[in-house]
C-alpha positions in Angstrom: 75.6 50.0 150.1 76.7 53.5 151.7 80.1 54.9 150.4 82.6 54.5 153.1 83.1 57.5 156.0 86.4 59.4 155.3 89.2 59.6 157.6 89.2 62.2 159.5 92.9 62.9 161.0 92.0 66.0 163.2 89.5 63.8 165.9 92.3 61.4 166.1 93.4 63.3 168.7 97.2 62.8 167.7 99.6 64.7 169.7 103.0 65.2 169.3 105.4 62.8 172.3 108.3 64.6 173.4 111.0 61.7 173.3 110.4 61.6 169.6 113.1 64.7 169.7 115.5 62.5 171.3 114.6 59.3 169.6 113.7 60.3 166.1 115.0 64.5 166.0 111.7 65.3 165.3 110.1 68.6 166.6 106.5 70.3 166.7 106.1 73.3 164.5 103.1 75.3 163.7 101.1 71.6 164.4 102.9 69.8 162.3 105.7 67.1 163.2 108.5 68.3 161.6 112.0 66.2 160.7 115.3 68.3 162.1 117.7 66.6 159.9 116.1 66.7 156.5 112.8 69.6 157.4 110.4 67.0 156.1 107.1 66.6 157.8 104.5 63.4 158.2 101.7 63.5 157.2 100.1 61.7 160.6 101.3 62.6 163.8 102.5 58.4 165.2 105.2 57.2 166.0 105.0 54.4 163.4 105.0 56.8 160.7 108.4 59.2 162.9 109.8 56.2 163.4 109.7 54.8 159.5 110.8 57.9 157.9 114.2 57.8 160.3 115.1 54.1 159.9 114.6 54.3 155.8 116.4 57.5 155.9 118.2 58.7 158.3 119.7 55.3 159.7 123.0 56.2 159.4 123.0 58.8 162.4 122.0 56.5 165.1 125.2 57.6 167.4 123.5 61.1 168.1 120.0 59.5 169.5 119.2 60.3 172.6 121.1 63.7 172.4 119.3 66.8 173.6 118.1 69.0 170.7 119.9 72.4 172.3 123.4 70.1 171.7 122.1 68.9 168.6 122.4 72.1 166.9 125.3 72.8 168.1 127.1 69.2 167.0 125.2 67.1 164.3 123.9 70.5 162.7 127.0 72.2 162.4 128.8 68.5 160.9 125.3 68.4 158.8 125.9 71.8 157.2 129.6 71.3 156.8 129.2 68.1 155.1 127.0 70.4 152.4 129.4 73.0 152.4 132.7 70.7 151.1 129.7 68.9 148.9 129.7 72.4 147.1 133.3 72.9 147.3 134.0 69.6 145.5 131.4 71.3 142.7 132.9 74.1 142.2 136.6 72.4 142.0 135.4 69.6 139.6 133.5 72.2 137.7 136.8 74.4 137.5 139.0 71.2 136.4 136.3 70.8 133.5 136.9 74.0 132.4 140.7 74.1 132.7 141.1 70.7 130.7 138.6 71.2 128.1 136.3 68.7 128.7 132.4 68.6 128.6 129.9 70.0 131.1 128.2 67.0 131.2 131.4 64.8 131.8 130.4 66.2 135.2 127.6 63.3 135.8 130.1 60.8 134.4 132.9 62.2 136.6 130.0 61.4 140.0 129.4 57.9 139.1 132.9 57.1 139.0 133.4 58.4 142.6 130.7 56.7 143.8 131.6 53.5 142.2 134.7 54.2 144.0 133.3 54.8 147.0 131.0 52.6 147.4 134.3 50.0 146.9 137.1 52.2 149.0 134.7 53.6 152.0 130.3 52.5 151.5 129.8 54.6 154.9 130.7 57.8 152.5 128.5 57.1 149.5 125.5 59.7 150.6 128.2 62.6 150.8 129.1 62.1 147.7 126.3 61.4 146.3 124.9 64.7 147.3 127.8 66.4 145.0 126.0 68.2 142.4 127.5 67.6 139.0 124.9 67.8 136.3 125.5 69.6 133.2 123.3 72.9 134.3 125.3 72.6 137.6 128.5 72.9 135.7 127.7 75.3 133.7 126.6 78.0 136.6 129.5 76.9 138.5 132.2 77.8 135.9 130.1 81.1 135.2 130.7 81.6 138.9 134.1 81.2 139.0 134.2 83.5 135.3 132.5 85.9 137.2 134.7 85.5 140.4 137.6 86.7 138.2 136.4 89.4 136.2 135.6 91.1 139.4 138.7 90.2 140.8 140.5 91.5 137.7 138.7 94.5 137.8 139.3 95.3 141.4 143.6 94.9 140.5 142.6 97.0 136.8 141.3 100.3 139.6 145.3 100.4 140.6 147.6 99.7 137.7 149.9 102.5 136.6 150.0 101.4 133.3 148.5 98.4 130.8 149.2 97.4 127.3 147.0 94.7 125.4 147.6 91.8 122.9 145.2 90.9 120.2 144.8 88.4 117.3 141.2 87.4 115.7 140.8 83.6 114.6 137.7 81.6 113.5 136.4 79.1 115.5 134.4 75.9 114.6 131.2 78.0 112.7 133.5 80.6 110.9 132.6 82.7 113.7 135.5 85.5 114.3 137.0 85.2 117.7 139.0 88.6 118.9 141.1 87.5 122.0 142.5 90.7 124.0 144.8 89.9 126.8 145.8 92.6 129.3 149.0 93.3 131.4 149.5 95.7 134.2 151.4 96.8 136.8 150.6 98.4 139.6 152.4 100.7 141.9 154.1 97.6 143.7 155.3 96.4 140.1 153.1 93.3 140.4 152.3 92.2 136.8 148.9 91.0 136.2 148.6 89.0 132.5 145.0 87.7 132.1 142.3 87.7 129.4 140.5 91.3 129.0 137.9 89.6 126.8 136.8 87.4 124.0 134.9 89.5 121.7 133.2 87.6 118.8 132.7 89.9 115.1 129.8 88.3 113.9 130.0 90.4 110.4 133.0 92.1 109.0 135.8 92.2 110.9 137.6 95.8 109.3 140.0 97.8 111.3 136.8 99.6 113.0 135.1 96.7 113.7 138.1 95.3 116.0 138.9 98.7 117.2 135.2 98.9 118.9 135.6 95.8 120.2 138.2 96.5 121.7 137.0 99.9 122.9 134.2 98.0 124.1 136.1 95.5 126.2 138.4 98.0 127.6 135.6 100.5 128.9 133.2 97.1 130.2 136.7 96.6 132.5 136.7 100.6 134.1 141.0 101.0 131.9 141.9 104.2 131.5 142.5 105.0 127.9 145.8 107.4 129.4 147.6 104.2 131.0 147.8 102.5 127.9 150.8 102.1 127.3 151.1 99.4 124.1 149.6 97.4 121.4 150.7 94.2 120.6 149.2 92.4 117.2 150.0 89.8 114.8 150.7 92.1 112.1 147.9 91.7 110.2 146.7 94.9 107.6 143.2 95.0 110.0 145.6 95.5 112.9 148.2 97.6 111.5 147.1 99.5 108.8 148.5 103.4 109.1 145.1 104.8 108.8 142.2 102.0 109.6 143.9 99.7 111.5 143.1 99.0 114.8 146.4 100.3 116.2 146.4 103.4 115.1 143.1 103.9 115.9 143.5 103.2 119.6 146.5 105.4 119.0 149.2 102.7 120.7 152.5 104.0 121.5 153.8 100.3 121.0 152.6 98.2 117.8 154.2 94.7 117.7 154.1 93.1 114.3 154.1 89.0 114.2 157.4 87.6 113.7 155.4 84.7 111.7 155.4 87.4 108.7 159.9 87.3 108.1 159.4 84.2 106.8 156.8 85.4 103.8 160.2 86.9 102.3 162.1 83.7 101.6 161.4 83.6 97.9 162.0 80.1 97.3 158.5 79.1 96.4 159.6 76.5 93.8 161.0 74.2 96.8 158.0 74.3 99.2 155.7 73.9 96.9 157.4 70.4 95.3 157.7 69.5 99.0 154.0 69.9 99.4 153.1 67.6 96.8 154.1 65.2 99.8 150.3 65.9 100.8 149.3 63.2 98.8 150.6 60.5 100.9 149.1 61.7 104.3 146.1 62.8 102.3 145.2 59.6 101.1 144.2 56.5 103.7 146.0 54.1 101.5 149.1 55.8 100.5 149.9 56.5 104.0 149.5 53.0 105.1 151.9 51.6 102.3 154.0 54.4 103.6 154.4 53.7 107.0 154.5 49.7 105.9 157.2 51.1 103.9 159.2 52.9 106.3 158.9 50.1 108.4 160.5 47.7 106.1 163.5 49.7 105.5 163.8 50.6 109.1 163.4 54.5 109.1 164.1 56.3 112.0 162.7 59.2 111.4 159.3 58.7 112.3 156.0 59.6 109.8 156.1 62.2 107.1 153.9 65.3 108.4 151.3 67.2 106.4 151.7 70.7 105.6 149.4 73.7 106.2 150.3 76.7 105.2 148.1 78.8 108.0 150.3 77.2 110.7 153.4 78.6 109.6 155.9 76.9 111.8 154.8 73.8 110.6 157.3 75.1 107.1 160.2 73.9 109.3 159.0 70.8 110.9 157.6 70.0 107.4 160.7 70.4 106.0 162.8 68.8 108.7 160.8 65.7 108.1 160.7 65.4 104.4 164.5 66.3 104.0 165.2 63.0 106.6 163.2 60.7 104.7 164.0 62.5 101.2 165.6 59.0 99.6 162.6 56.4 101.4 160.1 59.1 100.0 161.8 59.5 96.0 161.8 55.3 96.3 158.3 54.9 97.1 156.7 57.3 95.1 159.0 55.7 91.9 156.8 52.1 93.2 153.9 54.2 92.5 154.9 55.7 89.5 154.4 59.5 90.6 158.2 59.9 90.7 159.6 63.5 91.9 162.5 64.4 89.8 163.5 66.7 91.9 164.9 64.6 94.3 167.7 63.3 92.0 168.6 67.1 91.0 171.5 68.1 93.6 170.9 72.3 93.1 167.2 71.7 93.9 168.2 69.9 97.0 170.6 72.1 98.0 167.7 74.6 98.2 165.5 72.5 99.9 168.6 71.4 102.2 169.3 75.7 102.9 165.4 76.3 103.3 165.6 73.4 106.1 168.6 75.2 107.6 167.1 78.4 107.6 163.7 77.6 109.1 165.1 76.1 111.9 167.0 78.8 112.7 164.0 80.9 112.3 161.8 78.7 114.6 164.6 78.6 117.1 164.2 82.2 117.6 160.1 81.9 117.5 160.5 79.7 120.8 162.8 81.8 122.5 159.7 84.6 121.8 157.0 82.2 123.4 156.0 82.0 126.9 154.1 84.3 129.3 155.3 87.2 131.0 158.5 87.6 129.4 159.4 91.2 129.7 160.6 93.2 126.4 164.1 93.4 127.3 164.5 89.6 127.2 162.1 89.2 123.9 164.7 92.5 122.1 167.3 90.4 123.2 166.6 87.3 121.4 165.7 89.3 118.4 168.4 91.7 118.0 170.9 88.3 118.7 169.2 87.0 115.6 170.0 90.0 113.3 173.6 90.2 114.5 173.5 86.1 113.5 171.5 87.1 110.1 174.2 89.3 109.4 177.3 86.7 110.1 174.9 84.0 107.8 175.0 86.4 104.9 179.0 87.1 105.4 179.7 83.4 105.5 177.8 82.4 102.6 179.4 85.0 100.6 182.1 82.9 100.4 179.6 80.3 100.4 180.6 78.9 103.8 177.8 76.8 105.0 179.1 76.1 108.7 175.8 77.0 110.7 173.7 75.0 107.7 174.1 71.9 108.8 171.7 70.1 106.0 173.3 72.3 103.1 176.5 71.3 104.5 175.7 67.8 104.1 174.5 67.9 100.3 177.5 69.7 99.4 179.8 66.5 100.4 177.4 64.5 98.5 177.6 66.0 95.6 181.3 66.8 95.4 181.3 67.3 91.1 178.5 69.5 91.4 179.7 73.3 91.6 176.6 74.7 94.0 178.5 78.1 94.6 176.3 79.4 91.7 173.5 79.5 94.4 175.4 81.4 97.1 173.9 84.9 95.3 170.5 83.4 95.9 171.2 82.6 99.2 172.8 86.2 100.3 170.0 88.1 98.9 167.3 85.6 101.0 169.5 86.7 103.9 169.6 90.0 103.1 165.7 90.6 102.7 165.3 89.1 106.1 167.8 91.2 107.3 165.4 93.9 106.1 162.3 92.6 107.1 163.4 92.4 110.5 164.6 95.7 111.1 161.0 96.9 109.5 159.0 94.9 111.8 161.4 95.3 114.9 161.5 99.1 114.2 159.2 99.9 117.2 161.8 97.9 119.5 164.3 99.9 117.8 163.1 103.0 118.8 162.9 102.5 122.5 166.2 100.4 122.1 167.8 103.3 124.6 164.9 103.2 126.9 165.0 99.0 127.4 168.8 99.5 127.6 168.6 102.5 130.3 171.2 101.0 132.5 174.0 100.9 130.0 173.3 103.9 127.6 175.0 107.6 127.6 172.5 109.7 130.2 172.5 112.6 127.0 170.6 110.1 125.0 167.5 109.7 127.0 164.7 111.5 127.4 165.5 114.8 129.3 163.0 113.7 132.3 165.0 110.4 133.5 168.7 112.2 132.6 169.4 113.4 136.3 168.1 109.9 138.0 169.6 107.7 135.5 172.9 109.6 136.3 172.5 109.1 140.1 172.1 105.7 139.5 174.9 105.1 137.1 177.4 106.6 139.5 175.7 104.6 142.5 178.3 101.6 142.5 175.7 99.8 145.0 172.7 100.2 142.3 175.5 98.6 139.9 175.7 95.5 141.6 172.2 95.0 142.3 171.6 95.6 138.8 173.5 92.4 138.3 172.1 90.4 140.9 168.5 90.5 141.0 165.9 90.5 138.0 164.8 93.4 136.4 161.8 93.5 138.2 163.0 93.0 141.1 166.1 95.9 141.0 163.2 98.8 140.0 160.8 97.4 142.4 164.1 98.1 145.1 164.5 101.9 144.0 163.9 104.6 146.1 160.7 106.2 145.5 161.6 109.3 146.6 164.7 109.7 144.7 164.0 107.6 141.7 160.0 108.4 140.7 160.3 108.9 137.2 162.8 106.0 136.7 160.4 103.3 138.2 157.5 105.0 136.3 159.5 104.0 133.3 160.2 100.8 134.7 156.8 100.0 135.1 155.8 101.4 131.5 158.1 98.7 130.0 156.9 96.1 132.3 153.7 96.6 131.2 154.6 95.9 127.2 153.7 92.6 125.6 156.4 91.4 123.1 154.4 88.6 120.9 151.2 87.9 120.4 152.2 84.2 121.9 149.7 84.1 124.5 147.0 84.7 122.2 147.8 82.0 119.6 148.5 79.5 122.6 144.5 80.6 123.8 143.3 80.0 120.4 144.5 76.3 120.4 142.2 76.3 123.9 139.4 77.7 122.1 139.7 75.4 119.5 139.2 72.0 121.6 136.6 73.7 123.5 134.6 74.3 120.3 135.4 71.8 117.9 133.4 70.5 115.5 131.5 68.6 117.7 130.7 71.7 120.3 129.4 74.2 117.6 126.3 74.7 119.7 128.7 76.0 122.4 127.5 79.5 123.2 130.2 82.5 122.8 129.3 83.4 126.2 130.0 79.9 127.7 133.1 79.5 125.7 134.4 83.0 126.8 134.0 82.0 130.5 136.0 78.7 130.2 138.6 80.8 128.7 138.7 82.5 131.7 138.8 80.1 133.8 141.6 78.3 132.0 144.0 80.8 131.2 143.9 82.4 134.0 146.9 82.6 137.2 144.1 84.4 139.9 142.7 81.9 142.6 138.6 82.2 142.5 137.5 83.1 145.9 134.7 80.9 146.1 133.7 81.3 149.6 131.5 83.6 149.2 129.4 81.1 146.4 129.6 78.4 148.8 128.2 79.7 151.4 125.1 81.1 148.8 124.6 78.2 147.9 124.4 76.0 150.5 122.4 78.4 152.4 119.7 78.0 149.8 120.1 74.5 149.4 119.3 74.7 153.3 116.4 76.5 152.8 115.2 74.6 149.5 115.4 77.9 147.5 117.0 78.2 143.9 120.4 79.0 144.0 120.0 80.7 140.9 119.5 84.5 142.3 122.2 86.7 141.2 123.1 90.5 140.5 124.1 91.4 137.0 127.9 91.6 137.8 127.8 88.1 139.1 127.2 88.1 143.2 124.7 86.6 144.7 121.8 88.4 146.6 121.5 86.8 149.8 119.2 89.6 151.5 116.2 88.6 148.8 115.8 84.6 149.1 113.0 83.6 147.4 111.3 80.4 146.6 111.0 79.1 143.6 107.7 79.2 141.5 
């Protein structure tokens, strides 16, 4: 049997029909019948193939049939390109939200399924548009990389205009025991615009000595193009590697201002016996059965203070919360532990309860101070006012406790009233000693603030007490009644910005220097919480570079400029080319489109 002859399409003499342009949006290009909508060509140039392609893939565009190609290019293709551009914009916005909320990169697929399902119910005609939004895991990663690169470029452009800047540094370990160094930047330009952004996150794979941290900070500063002579402050957490006199990071950087963390102040309170006893209640939270039974016990006795808290010595602020909850539930804890034959005899000792109450009140005051010091973009004068007020309070506490007057220690007053027959006055010397040690600790830890106190309160001090370069301008300011009223009505940045640059140039420079200083490392501590949320024990394979990019997107106050990326991605998709061709700095290369292999 003879083999069948192969079909020769060229011998069939098929020709392109002009009417297919208006009816099916096809056009003959280089001898092929090409769809003007999706750029696909049909294998055989006959009407059946053309019509089938149109009806199966582009049936929703029937309203455009009969339109001339030239008009089609100006209306339909503009609309189609706008739809694709909107889909790309939506892809970037969703990726930004994923980074800001610490969600998995793979959650983009779930979000897309959710959107499509809602669209199928609410507006079925828009399903195709939502289906064009690319939210795969790799796409989300690329979008976050683009956003981070753009934010870094914006920060670099702003950094060139800084008159002064300072940095805040803190180091902690992530879920894989990698030491991560967070470096935040605060800079002020000539218009008194304050920029506070994440400078970089440096991963320290080996040791974390002061020299290692200094080298990491130097690398971050130099990569951003910052000038060392404009650095006017370094704020750290007070660790030896940060503030050591010889080998500390701050010493190596030659900082003008070094801020030790307020958390160390609580370490001087020598009431370890009380804290060690309180920590024993961790057994209730550590054992699931004990904890469930204790919750049931609290429910039976109608306790109104909630559950007991688990103490962690790493988080020093938990001291106050744990102590307060322990003190509130001391009666219930005593009864519960007696039922378990693990009684705490200290709960029946008035002297020990007095120590507990004193520690509860003192840590409450310390926590209140810490909350006042927290917050982004706080200026040094505001933080110094809180710190100085607390030092005055400590001296008041010391004076009152010498006569055993617990007016500002409500828990201690309650214990004093509960045991009227017990002489607790013997404890006053111990409590006075604790308050005195805190005063000494604060004076030592905040000595840098004391050193620049006159510069902080510049408008209120005698001109002879400030540096000579500012004396003449300060006298001019203090003798101008209009400036005095403005100083009272306006915020400090607004007031100094309103000063005449020709008349008060040095005063404006001084104000910029003060505005650029960090008052605490709160912003680092806050970001570490986001770091642990993103790189948790369930996401240990997350790379350090991606972690840094996510933190940059989630902590920024800048608005990413996505227009360039959206246009380039849209053109890549229109041309059917790969969208991953970028320069080293993260910019697209529109002039060098390439076709992927």
